[in-house]
N, C-alpha and C positions, 0 to 999 in steps of 0.2 A: 364231683365225678361220679357219685354212687346215683345222684339223681339223673343225670346225663345217661347213665348206663340203663336205668329203669326206663327212661322215657324212650329210648331207642329200643329196648324189648317191647314196649308197649305198641311202638309204630310198627314194629316187624311183625307182631302178632295180629295187627289190623289189617296189615297188606297181606300177609298170610290168609287170613279170613277171606278177604276179597278175591284173591288169587284162587284159594280153595272152592270157594263158592261158586266163582266164575260169574258169567252173565245170568246165570239161573238163579242167583241168590234173590230172594225176594224179601223184602221187608216191608213192615207196616210202621210208619211212624206216627205215634197217637199224640195228638197237640191239644192242650186244654186251654181255648181261648175264652172259657166261661170266666166270670168275675169270682167264682167260687171254686173248690175243689171238687173233682169227679174222681169216682173209683171204678176205673174201667174193670169190665168182667169180659172173660175169654172163655168160650165154651167150644171146645173141639169137636168136629163130627166123629162118628161112630169109628173106633180104631185108631184115632189120630192122637198125637200125644196133647198134653197140656202144657200150654206155654205160660211163662211166667206166673206159675202156680195158679194160674187162672184168674188172678185179680190183685190190684194194688191201688195206693193213692197217687193221684196225679194233682199236684197242686196247680193253681192258676200260673198261666205262662210258661209252663214247663211241657217237655216232651219226653216221650218214652220209645225206644225202637225195638220191635219185636223182629227177629229171624225167623220166617217160616220155612220149614222143611218142605222138600219137592212134594208135591201132590197133597198138600195140607188143605183142609177145609174146616171152616168153623164159623162161629158168630162173635161179634164183639159188641158190647153196649156200655153205656155209662150209668153208674149208680150216683144217687145223689142223697145228700143229708144224711150222711152214715157217721156212726159212732162205734169205735172198736176198743176193746180194752187190751192190755198188753199180751194177751194170748191170741189176739185177732178174732174174738167173738164180740157180737153186737149185731146191728141191723142198719139197715138204710131206708130212708123213706120212699124211694122208688128203685127198681132193678135189683132188689136184694136176692142173694144167692144162698138160701140157707143160714143166714146169719153169720157168716163167715168173710173174713177180710180177702182170703184167699179162696175163690170158688171151686178150685180144685176139679173142674169139669162139669160143675152143675150150671144149668141155666139160671137167667134172671127171672124173678117174678114178675109177670105182666102188670100194668101196661111199661113197655120199655121199647125206645127206638133201637133197632137193631140193624147192625152193618154185617153183611153175609158175604164170605167170598170162598171160592172153590178154585185151586190151582189146579191145571192139567198140564201135560207136555205140550199141548198145541195152544191152548190160551187160558187166561183165567176169567172167571166169571165173578161179577161182584154186584150187590144191589144195596140199597137202604130199605128196610121193611118196616111199615106201620101195622103190619097184621096183628101183631101183638100189641098194638097200642103205641102209645108216644109218651117220652118224657123229658126228653131235650134234643135240642138240634144236632145233627151229625151230617157230614159230608165226607165221602171218599172221592178223592183226586189223585189218579195216576201219574207217574213219571216216568219218563226213560223207558216207555215202551212203545210197542207198534200195533198197528189196527186202528179201530175207532176210538177206544179208550177214552171213553165220554165220562163226564163227571155224574155222580149219583149222589142223592142225599135229600134230606130234607131240613131246610134252614129257615123255614117260618117256624114263629112260636105258636103252636096248635094249642097251648094251653090257654092263652087269651081268646081262642075262638071255640074252645071245646063245648059241644053241647050239654046241657045239665045233666041229662041221663048218663053220660060216659065220663063225667068229672070225677077225679080223685082229688081231694081236698087236703091241706095241711093240716095237723093235729088243732090248731086253733081255727080252723075253718075259714081262715082269711084269704087263702089263695088256693088257685088250683096248681097242683104239682105234677100232674100227669093226665092223660086222657086215654081211657080205655078203648079197645075196638068195641065195635058193635057186637060182635062174636061173644067177648067175655062179659061185657054188660048184659047181653040178653039171653046168651046160650041157646039160640034158635038155628035150625038148620039153615034158614035163609041167610042169616048174616055169617054163619060159620061155614057155609058150602059143605055141608054133610048130607047125608042121607039122599033123598031126590034132588038135592041142590048140589050133590058132589061132583059135578062136573061143569066145563067152562060154558056149556049150552044153557043150562039152567040157573047157574050162579051169576047173577048180574051185579053191576054197581047198585049201591042203595043210596039214600039221601045221606047216610053217615059216611061212606067211605067217598062220596063224592066230595063233602067237605075237606077230608084228608087229600084228596087228589088235587082239587083246584088250589089248596094251600102248597102241596108239596108233589108237582107234576113228575119229578124224578126220583120218586120213592113209590114202593109197592103201597097200594091202599086196602086191597083185601085179597084173598088167597088166589083168585084168578084174574088178577088185573093183567092189563096188558103186558105181554112178555117183553115188550120193549123197555120195560122197567128194569130187566137185567141188562148189565153193561159188560162188554168184552175187551180183553186187553191181552197182549202177549209180551213176555219178558219184561213186564213192569214191576216198580215198587210203587207203594201206596202213602199218601198221607191221609190219615183218619183225624178229622178234626171235629172237637166237641165245641158247640157254639160258634160255628165259623163266622158268624157276622160281628162278633163283639169286637 
């Protein structure tokens, strides 16, 4: 009887949550299809609340659902090769956020594939960006929305085609674990779209950004990439999948 009572309370709370949020409730379900654990990182935009303490461990074949407040914006990424002690201190081989399990508002150390989302009353804007480099495949797929609501992502393994000058290798040097952006590798205005290259007219694709774009046409490859890399949808929720093709 007690178990039945608790179950009915939990169902009531779930229904209340859905009804309270109404159609404007936006969720992001993070799904780990990688054959290894991923430690999602979540960095809110300026003035936005930190969700899920900014990071946690997501084992293979598991999912975690984030409830987004109205008008929330932020970026999400996957950390790999992490080890943390009982207090949540440690580090990750890619995407590390200050050596902490819970990023608590900190961003990830490049290179890391970024999923970016901004919610507004009219529509949501979302994209997957390689501007800060790449560490693992990510896709964003909207559901229950209206408008174009296209898929965004980079599902190719860029680590296997990463140019030598951009490679980040594992500790034993045997494999490429991430691929830097040309900006972070060479720190020049031409690759970073800064200085005299700080506008769309002068900052053009490079041989490096083209490699990213050919492999991942539905992702941002450099700072002034084609604006169609930004997708829009109204009243949707989202699947954010790590290693979608596994």
